[in-house]
Each structure stands twice: as structure tokens, then as C-alpha cells.
C-alpha positions as CSV (number, residue, x, y, z in Angstrom):
1,M,108.4,117.4,65.1
2,K,111.7,118.4,62.7
3,A,114.7,115.9,62.4
4,N,117.1,118.6,62.1
5,D,116.4,120.4,65.4
6,P,119.9,120.0,67.1
7,R,117.9,119.7,70.1
8,Y,117.3,116.1,69.4
9,N,121.0,115.2,68.5
10,N,123.8,113.0,71.2
11,Q,121.4,111.5,73.1
12,G,121.2,107.8,74.0
13,L,120.3,105.3,75.9
14,H,121.3,103.6,79.3
15,V,120.0,99.9,80.8
16,V,121.0,99.9,84.8
17,L,120.0,96.8,87.0
18,A,119.7,96.5,90.5
19,L,120.3,92.9,91.2
20,F,119.2,91.9,94.8
21,T,120.1,88.8,97.4
22,I,120.1,87.7,100.3
23,D,123.1,86.4,101.4
24,K,124.1,84.4,105.2
25,G,120.7,86.7,106.1
26,K,121.9,90.3,104.7
27,F,120.1,92.2,102.1
28,K,122.9,92.7,99.3
29,V,123.1,94.5,95.6
30,L,125.2,93.5,92.7
31,L,127.7,96.2,92.3
32,I,130.8,96.1,89.5
33,K,133.9,98.5,90.0
34,R,134.3,100.8,86.5
35,K,138.0,100.3,84.3
36,N,137.2,103.4,82.4
37,E,136.3,107.1,82.4
38,P,133.5,108.3,83.3
39,F,133.0,107.3,87.1
40,K,136.6,105.1,86.9
41,G,137.5,103.3,89.9
42,K,133.8,104.0,91.1
43,W,131.2,101.5,92.2
44,I,128.6,101.2,90.2
45,M,125.3,99.2,89.2
46,V,125.5,96.7,86.2
47,G,124.4,98.9,83.5
48,G,125.7,100.3,80.3
49,C,124.7,101.3,76.7
50,A,122.0,100.2,74.7
51,Y,123.1,99.7,70.8
52,N,120.6,101.2,68.3
53,T,119.6,97.2,67.0
54,E,118.8,96.4,70.0
55,T,115.3,96.5,72.9
56,G,116.3,97.9,76.2
57,E,115.6,93.9,77.5
58,E,118.5,92.6,74.9
59,A,120.9,95.4,76.1
60,M,120.5,94.7,79.9
61,K,121.2,91.0,79.2
62,R,124.1,91.7,77.0
63,E,125.6,94.2,79.3
64,L,125.1,91.5,82.4
65,Y,127.1,89.2,80.2
66,E,129.9,91.6,79.4
67,K,130.3,93.0,82.8
68,T,129.8,90.1,84.7
69,C,129.4,86.7,82.9
70,I,126.2,86.1,83.9
71,K,123.5,84.5,82.4
72,N,119.6,83.7,82.7
73,I,119.0,86.0,85.2
74,D,115.3,86.8,85.0
75,F,114.3,90.8,85.6
76,E,111.6,93.6,84.8
77,M,111.9,97.1,83.8
78,F,110.8,99.6,87.3
79,D,111.1,102.6,86.1
80,V,112.9,105.2,83.6
81,F,115.2,108.1,84.6
82,T,115.2,111.1,82.7
83,K,117.5,114.0,84.1
84,P,119.4,116.0,81.4
85,D,122.8,115.8,83.3
86,R,122.6,112.0,84.7
87,S,126.0,111.6,82.3
88,P,129.0,113.6,82.0
89,I,129.4,112.8,78.6
90,R,125.7,113.1,76.9
91,R,122.3,113.1,77.7
92,M,121.3,109.5,78.5
93,I,117.6,108.3,79.3
94,A,118.3,105.3,81.6
95,I,116.2,102.7,81.9
96,G,115.9,101.1,85.8
97,Y,115.6,97.2,85.6
98,I,115.3,95.0,89.1
99,G,116.2,91.2,90.0
100,V,116.4,89.0,92.6
101,S,118.8,86.2,92.4
102,D,119.6,83.2,94.6
103,S,123.2,84.4,96.0
104,S,124.1,80.8,95.3
105,I,124.0,81.5,91.9
106,I,126.9,83.7,91.8
107,E,130.2,82.1,93.0
108,K,133.1,83.9,90.5
109,F,133.4,87.0,88.8
110,K,135.6,87.4,86.1
111,Q,137.5,91.0,85.3
112,T,135.7,91.9,82.1
113,E,136.6,94.8,79.5
114,K,134.9,97.9,81.3
115,A,134.8,96.3,85.0
116,S,137.4,95.4,87.0
117,D,135.6,93.9,90.1
118,A,131.9,92.9,90.7
119,D,130.5,91.9,94.0
120,W,127.4,91.8,96.4
121,F,127.1,94.8,98.8
122,E,124.9,94.9,102.1
123,I,122.5,97.5,101.3
124,D,123.3,99.7,104.1
125,R,127.3,99.4,103.7
126,V,127.2,100.3,99.8
127,P,130.3,103.0,98.9
128,P,129.8,106.1,97.5
129,L,127.9,105.1,93.4
130,G,129.0,106.6,89.9
131,Y,126.5,108.6,87.8
132,D,122.7,109.0,89.8
133,H,122.8,105.3,90.7
134,Q,122.4,106.2,94.6
135,E,118.7,107.5,93.8
136,I,118.4,104.3,90.8
137,L,119.0,102.1,94.1
138,E,117.1,103.9,96.6
139,K,114.2,103.8,93.9
140,A,114.4,100.2,93.0
141,I,114.5,99.1,96.9
142,A,111.2,100.8,97.6
143,T,109.8,98.8,94.6
144,L,111.0,95.8,95.8
145,K,109.3,96.3,98.8
146,E,106.0,96.8,97.4
147,K,106.8,93.7,95.1
148,I,107.8,91.1,97.5
149,F,103.7,91.2,98.0
150,T,102.3,91.9,94.5
151,S,104.6,89.5,92.7
152,T,106.5,86.7,92.4
153,I,110.0,88.2,92.6
154,I,110.4,86.7,95.9
155,K,110.5,83.5,94.6
156,K,113.5,83.8,93.2
157,L,115.4,83.9,96.0
158,Y,114.5,80.1,96.9
159,P,113.2,78.2,93.4
160,D,113.5,75.0,96.0
161,T,113.2,74.4,99.3
162,F,113.5,76.6,102.3
163,T,112.8,76.4,106.1
164,L,110.5,79.5,107.9
165,P,113.6,81.1,109.6
166,E,115.0,81.6,106.1
167,L,112.4,82.8,104.4
168,Q,111.5,85.3,107.4
169,I,115.2,87.2,107.8
170,A,114.5,87.7,104.1
171,Y,111.6,89.5,104.3
172,E,112.4,91.2,107.5
173,K,115.7,92.6,105.3
174,I,113.9,93.7,102.4
175,L,111.1,95.6,104.2
176,D,113.5,96.8,107.4
177,K,110.8,95.4,109.6
178,E,110.8,92.7,112.3
179,L,107.8,90.4,111.9
180,D,106.0,88.0,114.4
181,R,107.3,84.5,114.3
182,R,103.8,83.2,114.6
183,N,101.4,85.5,112.4
184,F,103.8,84.9,109.6
185,R,103.9,81.4,109.1
186,K,100.3,81.1,109.8
187,K,99.3,84.1,107.4
188,L,102.1,82.5,104.5
189,L,100.1,78.6,105.1
190,S,96.8,80.2,105.4
191,D,96.9,82.1,102.1
192,G,98.1,79.7,100.4
193,I,102.0,80.9,99.4
194,I,103.7,78.6,100.9
195,A,103.4,74.5,101.5
196,E,104.9,72.2,103.0
197,T,107.3,69.4,101.6
198,N,106.9,66.5,104.2
199,Q,110.6,67.1,104.1
200,T,113.2,68.3,107.0
201,I,117.2,69.8,106.9
202,K,118.5,68.9,110.3
203,E,122.0,70.9,111.2
204,E,124.8,69.9,113.5
205,N,123.5,69.7,117.2
206,K,120.1,71.6,116.4
207,K,116.5,69.9,115.8
208,A,115.5,68.8,112.8
209,T,113.6,71.7,110.7
210,K,111.2,71.4,108.1
211,L,110.9,72.6,104.3
212,Y,108.9,74.6,102.4
213,R,108.2,75.2,98.8
214,F,106.1,78.6,97.1
215,T,103.1,77.8,95.9
216,D,101.9,79.7,92.7
217,K,100.1,82.6,94.8
218,I,101.3,86.2,95.6
219,S,101.0,87.2,99.6
220,S,98.9,90.3,100.2
221,I,99.9,93.9,100.8
222,S,98.3,93.3,104.1
223,F,100.4,90.7,104.8
224,Y,102.5,92.4,107.4
225,K,100.3,94.3,108.9
């Protein structure tokens, strides 16, 4: 490496978060509207530039708070995006992060210095995105479909209790696949992924429904086959 080689100059690091939720039975992603150029007025996923004193994770936490006033969201890296022209200003490598949140944790967004709006968007109704965020989003969705069988990520949607219909909707929306109700319940219970709480919830004019909780186990990749 020759430190004075000009091909090393004028490069930077982006961090981008694909934050998903299930809201009223809809699979959604969090987007913000850019306030400044480039891509002023365009919707993008939450992200920004990392300082040269930060790790990627530190930069992502800071950007999330600066753009949405949201704290304490768990996320993990899932890919790196390296196209030389992904930013019109300079060469910017992007680290992609993925997270899942209970939709109720985010109730109100504030306008910030670099974002004029923020909202949850249904996956099949995402507007045209700035930068290469459509590509990043598609890769994040594919990654999430794998992670719900190989990690505890889906448990972030329901940190406390849930009904089986609620949970089945979440799996079906993320997988974009209809699941058999009986097999779904049998598989999760027999594998010890969920457990009964001995509690119920009753909605108006409906029968009482059992509440379940997650255990510490992870479901099998063959779960829905």
C-alpha cells in the first residue's frame, strides 16, 4: 500500500439500518425523508456517515437517534455494499444493519436536522428510495426470512406475550407464505420455541384466547416445509 496513492482518497463509510415491524398485521419497514441533498425529498432507510472516531455500531446508534430520536434498538450487521457509484458525492462503502422492533415502541417522530419526516411503510408499498436503498432493502428482507429460523430476531416483535394468530401473521408476512394453522402451533410447541403462560385475553364479542411467550430456543429451518 502506498499511502499517497490518490486512489485511496475521497472515500467514506455509510451505515444503513433496515428496521422492520409487524403493525396491525402488516409487514413494514422504517423510512425517513431526506431534508438535504443529495436525494432531497426522497425516502430512504435510516442511516448516514460514520465519523472516523466511531465503530459502525456506534455510528448506527447515533444516526438512528439523530434522525428519529429513537434509542435502545437492537440490530446486527448483515451485509456490506461496495458499488463505487452508490453515492453521487464520493465513494461510500455501506454497512447494512438489520433489526426488528415492536411497533408500539415508536409512537411519534420528530423533525430533525437531516430528516423532514419518518414513518413505517408496508413492504409492498415502499416509495422509490434514494441511494441504493432498494437493493439494500431487498437483501435485508431476504436475510430476515432466514434469520427468523436461525436466530432470536423475531422475538423482538413480541417481547412479552402474544396470541398464536398474532404470531402466525408475523411469520406469514415476513415469509410471504401461508402456513397451516395446526402445524404451525404443533411445531412451535413441540420444539419448545413457545410456551403457554396460563393467561388469556378476551376481545369484545370474541372467545378468550390463550397467551404464549417465547422460550430461549431457536426454531428449525425446516419449520414451514
